[in-house]
C-alpha positions as CSV (number, residue, x, y, z in Angstrom):
1,M,0.0,0.0,0.0
2,K,1.4,3.4,-1.0
3,K,0.8,6.7,0.7
4,I,1.6,9.9,-1.2
5,Y,3.5,12.7,0.5
6,T,5.2,16.0,-0.5
7,L,8.5,17.5,0.6
8,C,9.4,21.1,-0.2
9,I,12.8,22.7,0.3
10,P,13.4,26.4,-0.4
11,Y,16.9,26.7,-1.7
12,K,18.6,29.8,-3.1
13,G,22.2,30.9,-3.3
14,S,24.1,29.2,-0.6
15,Q,21.1,28.9,1.8
16,I,18.6,26.1,2.4
17,L,15.5,26.3,4.5
18,L,14.8,23.4,6.8
19,G,12.3,23.0,9.7
20,M,12.8,21.3,13.1
21,K,9.9,18.9,13.4
22,K,8.2,19.6,16.7
23,R,5.6,16.8,16.8
24,G,4.4,13.7,15.1
25,F,6.4,11.4,12.7
26,G,10.1,12.6,12.6
27,V,9.9,14.8,15.7
28,G,13.3,16.2,16.7
29,R,14.7,16.1,13.2
30,W,15.5,18.8,10.6
31,N,13.5,18.2,7.4
32,G,11.9,19.9,4.5
33,F,8.3,21.0,4.7
34,G,5.4,18.8,3.5
35,G,3.0,16.0,4.4
36,K,0.3,13.8,3.2
37,V,-1.6,14.5,0.0
38,K,-5.4,14.6,0.8
39,D,-8.0,12.8,-1.2
40,G,-8.9,14.7,-4.3
41,E,-5.9,17.1,-3.9
42,A,-3.2,17.5,-6.6
43,I,0.3,16.7,-5.4
44,E,1.5,20.3,-6.2
45,E,-1.5,21.7,-4.3
46,A,-0.6,19.6,-1.3
47,A,3.0,20.8,-1.5
48,Q,1.9,24.5,-1.5
49,R,-0.6,23.9,1.3
50,E,1.8,22.1,3.5
51,M,4.6,24.7,3.0
52,Q,2.2,27.5,4.0
53,E,0.8,25.6,7.0
54,E,4.2,24.7,8.3
55,S,6.2,27.8,7.6
56,G,3.9,30.7,6.7
57,I,5.6,30.8,3.2
58,V,3.4,31.1,0.1
59,V,5.1,29.2,-2.7
60,G,5.6,31.0,-6.0
61,V,7.4,28.5,-8.3
62,L,7.7,24.8,-7.5
63,E,10.0,22.4,-9.4
64,K,9.6,18.7,-8.9
65,V,13.1,17.3,-8.6
66,G,12.7,13.9,-7.1
67,I,10.5,11.0,-6.1
68,M,11.6,8.7,-3.3
69,D,10.0,5.6,-2.0
70,F,10.6,4.9,1.7
71,E,9.8,1.6,3.4
72,F,10.3,0.4,7.0
73,E,11.2,-3.2,7.7
74,G,8.1,-5.1,8.7
75,N,5.7,-2.4,7.6
76,P,3.8,-3.1,4.3
77,E,3.3,0.7,3.7
78,T,5.4,2.5,1.2
79,L,5.7,6.3,1.5
80,E,6.0,7.8,-1.9
81,V,7.5,11.3,-1.4
82,H,7.5,13.9,-4.1
83,I,10.3,16.3,-3.6
84,F,10.1,19.9,-4.7
85,H,12.6,22.8,-5.0
86,V,10.8,26.0,-4.0
87,K,12.4,28.5,-6.3
88,N,10.6,31.6,-5.0
89,F,8.1,32.5,-2.4
90,T,6.4,35.3,-0.6
91,G,5.1,35.8,2.9
92,D,6.8,36.0,6.3
93,M,8.4,32.9,7.7
94,V,6.8,31.9,11.0
95,E,7.1,29.0,13.4
96,S,4.1,26.8,13.4
97,E,2.8,24.2,15.9
98,E,4.6,21.5,13.8
99,M,7.8,23.1,12.5
100,K,10.4,25.7,13.5
101,P,12.0,27.0,10.2
102,E,15.6,28.0,10.0
103,W,18.0,28.9,7.2
104,F,21.3,27.0,6.9
105,N,24.3,27.5,4.8
106,V,24.7,24.5,2.5
107,N,28.1,23.9,4.0
108,E,26.5,23.6,7.4
109,I,23.5,21.3,6.8
110,P,22.8,19.4,10.1
111,F,22.8,15.9,8.6
112,E,23.4,14.4,12.1
113,S,19.9,15.7,13.1
114,M,18.1,14.7,9.9
115,W,16.7,11.4,8.5
116,P,19.8,9.2,7.7
117,A,18.7,8.8,4.1
118,D,18.8,12.6,3.5
119,K,22.5,12.6,3.1
120,L,22.0,10.1,0.2
121,W,19.7,12.3,-2.0
122,L,20.1,15.9,-0.7
123,P,23.5,16.4,-2.4
124,M,21.7,15.6,-5.8
125,F,19.0,18.1,-4.9
126,L,21.7,20.7,-4.1
127,E,23.4,20.0,-7.5
128,G,20.2,20.7,-9.3
129,K,19.8,17.1,-10.4
130,K,16.5,15.2,-10.8
131,F,16.4,11.7,-9.2
132,K,14.3,8.7,-8.2
133,G,15.1,6.3,-5.4
134,Y,14.2,3.8,-2.8
135,V,15.2,3.5,0.8
136,L,14.5,0.6,3.2
137,F,14.9,1.5,6.9
138,K,15.4,-1.1,9.6
139,D,14.1,1.5,12.1
140,I,14.0,5.3,12.0
141,N,17.8,5.5,12.4
142,I,19.2,2.7,10.2
143,V,19.2,2.4,6.4
144,L,19.3,-1.2,5.3
145,E,19.1,-0.6,1.5
146,S,19.1,2.3,-0.8
147,Q,19.1,3.0,-4.5
148,I,19.0,6.5,-6.0
149,T,19.3,7.2,-9.7
150,E,19.7,10.5,-11.6
151,V,16.9,10.9,-14.2
152,L,16.1,13.4,-16.9
153,A,12.5,14.0,-15.7
154,V,10.3,13.1,-12.7
C-alpha cells in the first residue's frame, strides 16, 4: 500500500530552509516541509498547502526534482515522497505548531539531526539534479538498503 507525500525545500544561493519537526512522525529532526496528500488534492496543491501551513511561506514556483519511496522493515506501507525545489516564495516565515523553520548555509546542513537517508539524496538536490530512489529502513535510524538514480525528468 502506498501513501503519497510531499516535501518542499526552499533553496537559493548558498542557503537552504529546513524545519525542526516539533511533533508527530520525525519529531526532533530537521527536514523539508510537507506532508500527506489529501484525497482529491493534486500533489502540487498539497505541497503548496503544507509549505504555507508549516512555515507561513506562500510558494511561487515549485519544481519537482525527485520521487523517493521509503519503506520500513516489517511495515507493508510505502511512503512515496514527491520532492520539490521551492524557487521563489512570498510571505513571512513563521514558526508553526509543527515546524520551526531555519535557514542553513549549504556547508552547514545538520545531517546528524536529519533522517539518515537525507545525506543520500540531498546532495543531488543541491546540485540541481533530478532523481528517483528507494530506501528501506530497519528502524528510524538505520538504512538497510538504498538505490538513488539520476533521471532526466520526474
